[in-house]
C-alpha positions in Angstrom: 24.3 -20.6 10.3 22.0 -19.2 13.2 22.5 -15.6 14.2 20.7 -14.2 16.7 20.6 -10.3 17.6 20.6 -8.4 20.7 20.7 -5.0 22.3 18.6 -2.7 20.0 16.2 -0.3 21.8 15.1 3.5 22.3 17.7 5.8 22.7 18.0 9.6 22.7 20.2 11.6 20.1 23.5 11.1 21.5 23.3 8.3 23.2 25.0 4.8 22.8 23.6 1.4 22.2 25.6 -1.8 21.8 24.4 -4.6 19.4 25.6 -8.1 19.9 25.0 -10.9 17.6 25.5 -14.6 18.7 26.3 -17.5 16.3 25.9 -20.4 18.9 27.7 -23.7 17.8 28.6 -22.5 14.7 32.2 -22.6 13.0 32.5 -18.8 13.2 35.4 -17.9 12.5 35.3 -19.0 9.1 32.9 -16.2 8.3 33.3 -12.9 7.3 30.9 -10.6 9.6 28.9 -7.8 9.0 26.2 -5.3 10.0 23.2 -3.8 7.8 20.4 -1.7 8.6 17.0 -1.1 6.9 14.7 1.9 7.4 11.2 2.0 6.7 10.5 2.7 2.7 14.5 2.1 2.4 16.3 -0.5 1.0 19.2 -2.7 3.7 21.8 -0.7 3.5 25.9 -1.6 4.7 27.3 0.0 8.0 30.1 -2.1 9.0 32.3 -5.2 8.1 34.7 -7.2 10.0 37.3 -10.2 8.8 37.5 -13.2 9.7 40.7 -12.8 12.4 39.1 -9.2 13.2 42.0 -7.4 11.8 40.4 -5.5 9.4 37.1 -3.6 9.8 35.2 -1.5 7.2 32.6 1.2 7.7 30.0 2.8 5.4 30.6 7.0 5.5 27.7 7.6 7.7 28.9 5.9 10.8 32.2 6.1 10.6 34.0 7.5 13.6 30.5 6.8 15.6 30.5 2.7 15.2 32.7 0.1 15.9 32.3 -3.6 14.7 34.2 -6.3 16.8 34.1 -9.9 17.1 34.9 -12.4 19.7 36.1 -15.9 17.7 35.9 -17.5 20.8 32.7 -16.7 22.3 31.2 -16.9 18.6 30.0 -13.1 19.2 30.1 -9.9 16.9 29.5 -6.5 18.5 28.4 -3.4 17.2 29.3 -0.4 19.6 27.2 2.8 18.6 27.9 6.2 19.8 26.4 9.7 19.4 23.8 8.3 17.6 21.3 10.3 15.3 17.8 10.0 14.6 18.7 8.9 10.9 20.0 5.8 12.5 16.5 4.5 13.1 16.2 1.4 11.7 16.1 -2.9 11.9 19.5 -3.6 12.4 20.8 -7.0 11.0 23.5 -9.6 11.7 25.1 -11.1 8.5 27.7 -14.1 8.0 29.7 -14.1 4.6 31.3 -17.4 3.9 33.8 -16.4 1.5 37.1 -14.9 2.5 36.7 -11.5 1.0 35.1 -8.8 2.6 32.0 -7.3 1.1 29.7 -4.6 1.6 27.2 -5.7 -0.7 24.5 -7.7 1.1 24.1 -10.2 -2.0 27.3 -11.8 -0.6 26.3 -12.9 2.8 24.8 -16.2 3.0 23.1 -16.0 6.4 21.1 -13.5 8.5 19.9 -12.9 11.6 16.3 -11.5 12.5 17.3 -7.9 13.4 17.1 -5.9 16.0 15.2 -2.5 16.0 16.8 0.6 16.9 14.9 3.9 17.5 16.7 7.3 18.1 14.8 9.8 19.2 15.4 13.7 18.9 
């Protein structure tokens, strides 16, 4: 499964960004999808995940209420809408696909990863 992220950039604190992840030509609806991020000198961490149908979502406590994950199984897309961004949200954001039917927050369960998109939030 090939995943391609886009939508990152530089934004001021309090601003918004929408990340997109495309999976062209894939059996997209078979995968649980997740967003993770990795800041410099830190381990990759869970941000959000969504089940195969899109009916259930889960978030890291640090982004709950500010980020929203969604998916479009017709267009083979997954999104991460981010509002009220903080400097501590600065990281490379990765889209990932999990081939199991269970929602996981541990990156070890995700089989496929995109190349990442940089999000930088200035104070």
